[in-house]
N, C-alpha and C positions, 0 to 999 in steps of 0.2 A: 343339136337337140336342146330344147329349153328345159327349164325346171319342171318337174312333174307336178301337175295340179290335180290329177284325178285321184280318186279314193277307192281303190279296188277292194275286193273282199278281204277281210283280215282273219287270221287264225285267232279264235277266241280264247282258248284255254292256255294258261301259262305253260302247262306241261307240253302241249303241242308246239308252242313257240320255242321252247328250249330244245326240243328234238330237232327243229329246223336250225336253231342257232349253233348247235354243236358242229355240224359239218362246215358251216360258214366260218366258224372259228378255226377249225382245222385247216381249211384252205388258206385263210388269211395268215395263219401262223407259218405254213411252209413257204408261201409266196414272199412274205417279209423276211423270213429266215434266210432265204436264198440271196438277199441283197447284201448280207453281212457275213454269212458263214464262209464265203469264199475268201474273205480278206486275209485271215490268218493262215489259210491253206495254200495260198499262191506260191510261197517259196518251196513247199513240199512238192507241189504239182510240177513246178518248173524244174526242180532237180530230178524228179522221177522221170519226166518226159524229155530231159536234156535240152530244155529251152527256157531258161529263166527269164531272158529278156522279152520273150513273147507272151509270158504268162498273163500280163494285164489284159490281153485281148479276151481272156476268159470272162472277165467282167464286162468288157466293152461290147462284145457280140450280144450278150444277154440284154444289155441296156438299149442297144439300137433296135432290136426287134420288139422289145417291150414297148418302146416309145410309140411305134406305129400301130402295133396290134391292139393296144389299149383303146385307141380311137375306133378302129374298125370293128373289133369284137363287141364293143358297147353298142354300136348302131345295129349290128347283126342281131344282138339280143333283143333290141326293140322290135325288129322286124319279124324274127322267126321264133321268138320266145326265149326268155333268159335262161330257163332251166336247160334247154337243149344246148345252147351255146356255152353255158357254164360247164356242162358235163364234157363237151368237146374240149374246152379249154383245159380242164383238169387232166383229161386223158393225154392231150398233146404235151402238157407240162410233165406228166409222169413218164411218157415215152422218151422225152428229151432227157429226163433225169437218169433213166436206165442206160441210155446210150452214152451219156456223159460218164457215168461210172464205169462203163466197159471200154472207154476210149483208150487206144494204145499209143497215140501220138497227139501232139498239141493241135495240129490242124483239125483233126476230127473232133477233138474236144471243143474247140472254138465253134465249129459248125453246129455241133449238137447243142451247145449252149444257146446258139441263135434259135434253134428249134424249140428249146425249152422256154426261151423268152417269148416266142409267139403265143404259147399257152399261158405263160405267166402274165402277159399283158391283159388278159381278160379276167384274171382272178380278182384283183383288188377292186376294180371298177364295178364288176358284176356283183360282188358280194354286197357292196353298198347299195347298188340298185335293187337287189333282191330284198334287202332289209326294208327299203321303201315300199316294196310290194306287199310284204307280209306283216309288217309291224303297224299297229294302230298309231296314228299321228302323235297322240299324247305320250306314247311310250317309246317312240322311235329314238329319241335322244338317249334314253337309258340303254337301249341295245347298241346304239352306235358307240356309246362310251365304253361298253364292255368290249366291243370289237377293237376300239382304240387301245385298250389295255393289252389285249392279245397281240396286236401289232407291235406295240412298244416292247413287250416281253420278247417277241421273236427277234427284233432288231438287236436287243441287248444280249440275248442268248447266242446269237450267231457267232460272234468272235470266240466265245468260250467253247461251243460245240466244235467249231472248225479246228480249234487248237487241240481239243481232246482227240478227235478223229485222226488228225495229222500225227500226233505224238504216239498214241497208243494203239490205233487200229490201222487205218489207211485213209488217205484223202478221198478215196472213192466213196466212202460212207457219207460224205457231205451231200452226195447226190442220192445214194441209196436210202437215206433216212426218209426221203419224201414218199417212197413207195407205199409202205404200210399206212401212213397217215392219209395220203391221197386216195388210196384204194378204199379205205373206210369211208371217207367223205363221199366218194362216187356212189357207193352202195346206199348210204343214208339219203343222199340227194335223190337218187332214183326211186327209192321206196317211199319217202316221206315228204318231199318238197312238192307242193302243189301251188302253182302260180296262175294268175289270170291269163287268159288267151291274149296274144298280142293284138293290137288294133290293126285296122286295114293297112297293109304295107305297100299297096300299089303305087303310092306317090313317094315312097322312100327310095333313096339311092345310096349306095355305099361307095365311097371314093377309093376303090381298090387300086385303080391305076395311079392315083396320086400317092397312095401309100407305098407302092412299089418304086415309083420314081424317086420319092424323097429318101427311101432306104438306100437306093443306089447312089444318090447324091451324097448323103452323109457318110456312107462307107468309103467312097472314093476320096472325099475330102480328108477323112481320117487317115487313109492310106498314104496320100501324097504328103500330108503334113508330118507324119511319123516316119516315113521311109526317106523322104527327101533330105539329102545331105548326110544320111547315115547308112542305110542299106543300099541306097541307089543315089547316084549323082543327080543334081537337080535338072541337068540337061539330058539325062538318060531317056531312052524311048519309053520306059515304063512310067516314069514320073510325068513326062510330057503327056502321055496318053491318059493318065489318071486326071491330070488337070483339065484336059480337053473334055473328058467324060463328065467331070464335075460341072464345067461351064454349060455343056449341052443339057444335062439333066436339070440344072437350076432353071434355065430358060424354059424347058419343057414343063417343069413343075409349076412355075408361075402361070404359064398359059393354061395348064390343066385346072389349077385352083381358081383361076378367073372365070372359067366356063362351067365348072362342076356345080350341079344343083345343090349338093350338100358337101362342100369341100372339107377336106380333113383339117386344113388350117385356113379358114376364109380370109382372103386378103383384106377385106374391109376392117378387120380387127387392127391391122397395122397402120391405119390412118391416124391412130391416136398415139401421140408421143409418149404418154403415160404407159400405155400398154406395151409399146416397144421397149421402153426402159425396164419395165417390170419383167418382161420375158428375158432380156439380157441379164438382169440381176439374178433371176432364177437360175439361168445357165451357169453364171459365174459362181454363185453360192454352192451349187451342187458339184461343180468342178473341184473346188477347193475341199469340199467335204470328202469326196472320193480320194483325193490326194492324201488327206490325213488318214482316212480309213484304210486305204490299201498300202500306203508306203510307210506308215508308222510301224506296223507289225514286221514289215520287211527290214526296216532299219534296226529294229530291236533284235531280230533273229540274225541279221548279218553282222552288225557292228557290236552289239552288246551280247551276242551269243545266247539269247534267251530261248526257251522252248516256245513252241507255237502256242501252247496254252497260256504261258506267262505273257507273251506278246499280245494275245487277245484281250487280256485283262485291261490293257492300256487303252483299248478302243472304247471301253465302256464309259469312262468319264466324258469322252467326246460326245457320245450319243445321249448321255444324261443331260449334259449342257444344252444340246440341241433341243431335246424334248422340253426341258424346263423353260428355255427362252421362248419357244414357240407358244407354250401355254400362257406364260406371263404376258407376253406381247399381245396375244389374242384377247386376254381378259382386259388389259388396259385399253386397247383400241376400242373394244365394245363399250367401255365406259366413257372415254373422252372423245372418240371419233377421230383423233389425231394419229397419224402414222409417219409423218414426213421425216422425222429424225432417227427412226429406227435403222434404215439402211446405212446412212453415214456412220452411225455408232457401230453397227455391225461390221462395216468395212474396217474401221480403225481397230476394233477389238480382235477381229480375225487376223488382220495384218500383223499386229503386234505379237499375237500368239504364234503365228506361223514363223515370224522372225525368231521367236524364242526357240521353236523347234529346229530352226536352221543352225542354232548354236550348239545343239546337242552333239555329244560324242560318246565314246565308249565309257566315259567315267561320269556322265550325267546321271544324277540320282532320280529315283522314282517320283519324288514330290515335284520336282521341276517339270518333268515330262507330263505328269498328270495335270498339273495346274495349267500348263500351256494348252493341252488338249481340251480340258474342260472349258476354258475361256474361248477357244476356237469354236467349240460347239455352241456356246452362247451367241457369239457373233454371227455364225451361220444361221442359227435359229431366228434371229431378228430378220435376216434376209428372207428366209423361206416364208415366214408368216406374212411379211409385208409385200413381198413380190407377188404372191398369190392374191392377196387381198386387193392391192392397188390395181393389178391387172384385171381382176374381175370387176372392180368398181368402174374401170374405164370403158368397159364394154356395155352395150345396150342390154337391158334386162332379158330380152328375148334371146340374146347370144350368150347368156351366162354359162350354160353347159359347155358349148363349144369353145368358149374362151378359157374355161378351166382345163379342158382337154389340151388346148394349144399350149397353155403355160406348163402343164405337166409334160408335154412333149419336149419343150425346151429344157425342163428339169432333167429328163432322161438323157438328152443330148449332152448336157453338162457333165453328167456322170461318165458317159462314154468317152468324151474328149479328155476328161481328167485322168481316166485310167490309161488311155492309149498315149496321149501326148506326153504326159509326165513319165511314162515308161520309157519313151524314146529319150527324154532328157536324162533319165537315170543311166540308161545304157551308154549314151554318149559320154556322160560325166565319168562313168566307171573306167572308160578307156583312157581318160586323161588325168584322173585324180591320183594323188600320191597314196591315199588310203581310202577305204570304202566310206568312212564318215564324211569325207569331203564331197563325195558324189551326192550323198543325201542332203548335205548343206545346200548344194545347187538346186536339188529338187524342191525343197521347201522354200528357198529364196525366190524361185520363179513364180510362186503364188502371189508375191507382193505386187508385181505390176497389175495383175488382174484385180487385186483389192483396191489399188489406186484408181483403176478405171471404175470399179463399182462405187467408190467414194464420190468421184466426180459425177457419175450418173445420179447418185442419190441426192447430191446437192442441187443439180439442175432440174430434177423432176418436180413438177408442181404437184401440190397436194389437192386432189379433187375431193370435196366433202363426200362422205359416205352417204349413199342413198339409203332410204328406209329398208329396202330389200337387203342391201349388203349388211346393214346392222343386224338384221335377223339371221343372215348367213353366219356372221361372226359369232352370234349367240347360239348357233346350232338349231335355230327354229325352222330353217329352210334347208332342204337337202339339194345339193348341186351335183349332178352326175359329171363324170370326167370325160365327156365326149359330146 
């Protein structure tokens, strides 16, 4: 899908607009909250369900299904009406939340998190698309800014709420909290949200088969990379079968995408070296972000014996650095048009910061940890901003929406791989380390090769001058859907 250029009927009164904006804010809050609230609760969940080593899959399964459903549900909203698909997404998300909270073992929790992610994938993208439908063009940036503030508050509140629920109530409340908020949003959306009828959908196709196949491919790759050499020998029938399925589904996916009328990740995008590098950088940046976000609280609770709430406080500087760097980089790029040196600088800053985290032990003070995490957030923020921008700029203007969706797909994959792969590294290191702190040293050190790769990619990536349309995107004057 390309950028919307039509101008549908708008809600005139400010009061009516606020009534619509409230449920959108509520939905955006719980969907963004779910990305970080789990971070500080993972140790509690792992201990309660007797599987601490498998706990990172709680985050992984959600990210995997979210990556695909974001693209599919966005297109379904175009075809069948965003209000209907938005309501279905909320209900699926809430159903997954209830089932997660009631789960009695880790396997069911991981599966239900995947179900929750299917609904969650439609929430963020559809909220922004709905704003494009109901807000007058001149006021759209104001409402998008308000939603941006809500999303930021949710990301920062997540670690704190996760810690409070884990310490004082139960980790199950990190899922149950979604129920009253989501239910209120469903009611208001049903009663007060009125959207234009979708255009003729006879010529639209949704690449469901591509979505299913890429989900199988990414899941099997994650399984054989995390199980191989740890839970199963590399030459065991299970690992060999997973590798074979990965190879077959990759080939099938490439064939499907080459033939699909509206591919979930059009292969023509990957003819650009700039786009390819941007996608890989997005994946690497998000991978390291989730390593810091998930394994820092685990380190603090395991090595320094802090409470879940106290451990959650340390994630906030990481997120503040991320948001600040993204905002500053975006403003500077819109003024100068240059973005070449942000990724190399981000790689160096993030690499040095994660090396600092690898030196932490039971006696490391709060200031040292906070500084390392804050600067790690700054480095990752430079990556996130430029990877998205340069990738969008490398695509044709008509492919801007689908390019954004593809880049966000790689972002979600990065988070999934970061959660699962480094969980395996931690489990293996725990079995060989003299003390728990040494195992976490290994985890944080293993981010450095990925940052070296990101540095090299940033140095070889050529800077393509920003198009006039991309300058407007950076300035917030053009809305780009995520599919």
